[in-house]
C-alpha positions as CSV (number, residue, x, y, z in Angstrom):
1,M,-23.6,-70.2,-21.8
2,L,-20.2,-71.9,-21.1
3,G,-21.0,-75.2,-22.8
4,I,-23.8,-76.1,-20.0
5,N,-27.6,-76.9,-21.0
6,A,-30.5,-76.7,-19.2
7,P,-30.6,-80.2,-17.7
8,E,-26.9,-80.0,-16.7
9,L,-27.7,-76.7,-15.0
10,L,-30.7,-78.2,-13.3
11,I,-28.7,-80.8,-11.8
12,I,-25.9,-78.6,-10.8
13,A,-28.5,-76.4,-8.8
14,V,-30.0,-79.7,-7.2
15,V,-26.5,-80.7,-6.1
16,A,-25.6,-77.3,-4.7
17,V,-28.9,-77.1,-2.7
18,L,-28.1,-80.5,-1.2
19,V,-24.5,-79.6,-0.4
20,I,-25.4,-75.9,1.0
21,G,-28.3,-77.3,3.0
22,P,-31.5,-75.4,3.8
23,A,-29.9,-73.6,6.7
24,R,-27.4,-71.6,4.6
25,L,-29.5,-71.5,1.3
26,P,-30.8,-68.0,2.1
27,E,-27.4,-66.7,2.9
28,Y,-25.9,-67.9,-0.3
29,A,-29.2,-66.7,-2.3
30,E,-28.5,-63.2,-0.8
31,K,-24.9,-63.4,-1.9
32,L,-25.8,-64.5,-5.5
33,R,-28.4,-61.6,-5.6
34,N,-25.5,-59.0,-4.5
35,L,-23.1,-60.3,-6.9
36,I,-25.6,-60.0,-9.8
37,R,-26.5,-56.5,-8.6
38,E,-22.8,-55.6,-8.4
39,L,-22.2,-56.9,-12.0
40,R,-25.0,-54.8,-13.4
41,R,-23.9,-51.8,-11.7
42,M,-20.4,-52.4,-13.1
43,A,-21.9,-52.7,-16.6
44,S,-23.7,-49.6,-16.4
45,G,-20.7,-47.8,-15.0
46,A,-18.5,-49.1,-17.8
47,R,-21.4,-47.8,-20.4
48,D,-21.4,-44.3,-18.7
49,T,-17.7,-44.0,-18.9
50,I,-17.6,-44.9,-22.6
51,K,-20.4,-42.2,-23.0
52,E,-18.4,-39.5,-21.1
53,E,-14.9,-40.3,-22.7
54,A,-15.6,-41.3,-26.2
55,G,-18.6,-38.5,-26.4
56,V,-20.7,-41.3,-28.3
57,D,-24.1,-42.3,-27.3
58,L,-24.4,-45.9,-27.6
59,D,-28.2,-45.9,-28.4
60,D,-27.4,-43.6,-31.6
61,I,-25.1,-45.9,-33.0
62,D,-26.3,-47.9,-36.1
63,W,-24.7,-51.3,-35.0
64,K,-26.1,-52.8,-38.2
65,K,-24.2,-50.5,-40.1
66,L,-20.9,-51.7,-38.5
67,D,-21.6,-55.5,-38.9
68,P,-18.7,-57.0,-40.5
69,R,-20.9,-59.4,-42.1
70,Q,-22.4,-57.1,-44.6
71,Y,-19.3,-56.0,-46.2
72,D,-18.6,-57.3,-49.7
73,P,-15.0,-56.6,-50.8
74,R,-15.8,-56.6,-54.4
75,R,-18.5,-54.0,-53.9
76,I,-16.1,-51.6,-51.9
77,I,-13.5,-52.0,-54.6
78,R,-15.9,-51.4,-57.5
79,D,-17.3,-48.3,-55.6
80,A,-13.5,-47.0,-54.9
81,L,-12.5,-47.5,-58.6
82,M,-15.7,-46.3,-60.3
83,D,-15.4,-42.5,-61.1
84,D,-18.3,-40.6,-60.0
85,D,-18.2,-38.4,-63.4
86,M,-18.2,-41.5,-65.5
87,P,-21.3,-43.7,-65.5
88,A,-20.9,-47.6,-65.8
89,S,-21.3,-48.2,-69.6
90,P,-22.6,-51.4,-70.9
91,N,-19.4,-52.2,-72.8
92,R,-17.4,-52.3,-69.3
93,P,-18.2,-54.9,-66.8
94,I,-19.1,-53.9,-63.5
95,G,-16.0,-53.9,-61.1
96,T,-13.6,-52.9,-63.9
97,A,-12.0,-49.7,-63.2
98,A,-13.0,-46.4,-65.3
99,P,-10.0,-44.9,-67.4
100,A,-9.7,-42.0,-64.8
101,A,-9.3,-44.4,-62.0
102,V,-6.8,-46.3,-63.8
103,A,-4.9,-43.3,-64.3
104,A,-5.0,-42.2,-60.7
105,I,-4.1,-45.6,-59.4
106,T,-1.1,-46.0,-61.8
107,G,0.1,-42.5,-62.2
108,A,0.0,-42.7,-65.8
109,A,-2.4,-41.0,-68.4
110,A,-5.3,-43.4,-69.2
111,E,-4.6,-42.8,-72.8
112,T,-0.8,-44.1,-72.6
113,A,-2.0,-47.0,-70.5
114,A,-4.4,-48.0,-73.0
115,H,-2.1,-47.7,-76.0
116,R,1.0,-49.3,-74.5
117,P,2.3,-52.1,-76.7
118,V,1.9,-55.8,-75.2
119,Q,5.2,-57.9,-75.2
120,R,4.6,-61.3,-76.0
121,L,6.9,-64.0,-75.5
122,A,8.0,-66.3,-78.5
123,P,6.6,-69.9,-78.3
124,G,8.8,-72.2,-76.3
125,Q,10.6,-69.1,-74.7
126,A,10.6,-69.3,-70.8
127,A,9.2,-66.4,-68.9
128,P,11.7,-64.2,-67.0
129,F,12.3,-64.9,-63.4
130,D,13.4,-62.6,-60.7
131,V,15.0,-64.5,-57.9
132,E,15.0,-61.7,-55.5
133,A,11.1,-61.1,-56.1
134,T,8.8,-61.8,-53.2
């Protein structure tokens, strides 16, 4: 709470009581009570406004499902790339794309992508470099 721990808060309260004095203390306590009530009213009004405008009941939202700490990018990518028609085989590591997913992503047929010849550089040959590439 604003970097104030319990002993510091107690010291601030004692100093406030001494500065305000016993005569004005009930008046300031009432002002504090009214401030807290007003803040609670504003918070409930904001909650009601969200319910009306968004049409969403905040009590029905599963907040654990929306927690960003639960997202695993590897699982999300694996699920997006895995083909539902083709179960994971023991020969293909988990997280690698199914041939149909590769074809869908690259726009090429899976067979042509699998049989495309690999061009290798000769030993000692420098790799091509594109100065305009980002």
